[in-house]
N, C-alpha and C positions, 0 to 999 in steps of 0.2 A: 582817622577820628581818633584822640587820645582824649584816656578817660583818668583825671589824676582825684584819688580820694583823702580831698583836703581832712576832712571829720565823716565819722559813722559810728560813734557814740551816743548810747543813751543818757551821756551826764558828762559829766568832766571831773577828773580827778589828774593825775601823773599819768602824759603822753594820751589822755583820752580828750579828743574835740569832739563837738555836735557834726550834726550831719552840712555835709558842703560837697558839693562834686564839681569839679574842672575840665568843662568840655572843649578841648583842641586850649587857646588862651581868653575865648573870650565870650562863655558861655557861664554861668551857674547852676547847679541843680540845689536850692534852699543855698540858705546864705547863713551855717550854723559858725559855731567860735572856731571851728577850721581855716576859716577865711581869715583870721589873724594872723596865719602865717606865711599868707602872700606878700613878697615885696610892694612898695606903693609901686611899681613898674606893672607888674604883677596885676594888681587891683586896677589900674588903670585902662588895662589892655580889655575889659568886661565890657560888654555891652548890653546884654541879657540876662537878665536871672528867672529862671520858671521855679515857684513856689510849690510847692506841695499842700501848705496849710497854713493857719496860723499861727500854731504851737511856739513859743519861745526859739526852744532848743534848734526851731529849724531857719527861724528870722532872726536870732538874737545879732549880728554883726551887721545885719543890712543897715542900718542905723549909721553906724559908725565906719563902714566902708564909705558908704557916698559922701560923710564930712569931711574924712580922708584924701580922698581924692578930688573932693570939690572945684579946685582951680585949675589942675587937671581935664575936667569933664568938657568936654567941646559941642557935642550931641548928649543928648537925656538917655541914661541908661534904662533900657527899658523894663517892669517890672511884670512879668508874666503871673497870672492867676485867676483863681474863679470872684468870682463877685463879692462871695461873702470873707474870703482871704484879703481883699483891698481894701471892702468896708474897715477890717479888724486893723488894720493897720493904717486907715487914716484917723479912724476915730482914737485909738489906743497910743499910737505909736507917734507917727510924723502929724501931730495935735497943736503946736508948740509949748505944751506944757513938759511934755513926755522927751519933746525932741522938734525941731524946725520942721516946717511943709519942704522939704524938696524938691517937692513937685510946683513950688511957687517961686524956688529961689534960683538964680538969685534975681530973677523976673516971671511972671507968668509968662510972657511970651518966649522966653529960652530958659525952661527950667532944665536942672540937673537931671531930674527923675520925672519918668511918665511911665504911666500904669496901662496896661492892655488884659483886657479882659478873656478870660480862658473859658470855653465851656468843655464837660466830656466828649467826648468824641472828635475834638478838634483835631485838626493836623497843621502844624505851624514848619513850617521849612523855610531855614537859614542857612543861604550856601547850599553845600549839599549836605545840610544836617533836616532829619524831618523827625519833628515832636510830634507823638501824639498822647493825647491827654486822656487820661483812664481815669472814673472814679473807682475810688476805694471803699473802704467802711471804717470808719472813726470816729470818734466821739465829736468832734466838728467836721465841716467839711474840707473832704480831702481827695487828692487826686496820686496818680503814679504814674509816670511815665515810659513811653519806648520810644528809643531817639535809634534812629537809622543810619548808617552813612550810605546816601544815595549813591556815592560812586561806585560800591560794590558791594551791597547789599546786606552788609556786618550791621547787626544788631543788638541794643542793651537793652534791659527794662528795670524799671527800681519802685520798687512797690510805693515807696512812702511810708506815712504810719497806716496799719490797716489791721483788722482781724477778718473773721472769716467773711469770706466773701467768693460768690462767681463770675461778679465784675473783670475782676485783672487777669483771669482765667481766659476765661473766653474770649478774652480783646487778646491776648496772645497765641491761644490756640489759631488764630484766626489768619495767622500770618504761617508761612512754610516754614522762617527759621530765626531764631533767637540764638544768640552767640555767648552774652553776656545775660544773669539775672543775679540780681540786687535784693534780697526780700530781708525783712523786718520779722526779729524775734526778739519782743525786748523783756517778757520773762521766762524765766524754769518753771517748769511743772508744778513746782512747788507752789509757785503764786500764779496759780489757775483763775483763781475767782478773782484777782484783780486783776489779770491782765482782762477777764471779760467784762469789768465795768470799766477799764479803761481804754476798752475798743483796741488792746495789741494783742499781737500771737504770743502765744507761748509754746513753747516746744511742741507740746501735745496738736496744737491746735493748727500750728503751720505745717508739722507732717501731714495733718487731714487734708489742707487743701493741697498741698506740695502734688501729691498725686490727680488732681483736675489738670497738672500740665500735660499734653496729649502728645507733644512734640515730639518729633523724633528726627537727627540724636536730641536730646536733650540740651539743654546750654549747660557751661559752667555754674554753678551757682553758689553764691557766698553770701550769708546768714550776716545781716546787720544791726545795729543800734538794740544790742544788749545793756542794758543796766547793768553800770560799773560794780562791778563784782560778780558777776553772774557770768560770766562772759563764759568760762570754761565751762560750768554745769549745764548751760543751755545747748554748749557743742556738743557737750556729750550726750545729752536727751535726743539731738536731734540724731547725730549719730548712731546710736541707737535704734531710733525707729527708722530710719529709713537707712539701712548699712551700705546697698548699695548706688547711692545717688551720688557720691564724692564731695557730699556737701563740704563747704570750708569757711572760715571764718573771715568776712571780711576788714580788710584794718587801714587803719589811717596810712596816708604815705603810697598804698598801692597803685598801680597802675598800669594799664591796658592799653592796647593799640588795636583797632578793628577799622 
């Protein structure tokens, strides 16, 4: 299983792209601005998109992706998400005012996009890959994912956007193995009050929650979704709080093989 980080920033700017992970060549987790760096052929290979939640930085290029490869799509791209996320897409994006409703184009009988409802706790199997849906604590309904390569048992997890919670950590602890963890820390400690309002981790609250992870050995842990300009401060704070955890910063363009 190949993982390619198309984007992992909490904003945009030079060399910054918002969240999107490409799994092998046919699955996206989130559809942030990093999708725009794919070629048309790479976009056309995508068959499934798993969304964590409805916020713009995680869905921003979904409408343009579908439009750009419209004529190449022979079977619908399946959008997997919780009902509130799908409703937000239908009401506010694919509503004929902001963007055409590609779940009805070119015809109702043969659309280029289809919706698949997810419920926390669901496990979706696609070939040799398994996606476990894990509820997290954000300002809108949100989930993270644990993705396993069923051929060899290797796995990674992505928190999505979240703040202090037990659900993510309990779900990960139920498994005997996790190889990689991508976990958000949007704010530095100087912005702790804002992070609590926005329901994101800051460095301090992430460190407090990471100790809930009881797996042995620990996975490699990569911190993601930093607000632009705060990346150095956030990583310095996280490393100071958990000096023996080997925390690293996730970067756009990173690639992993599991």
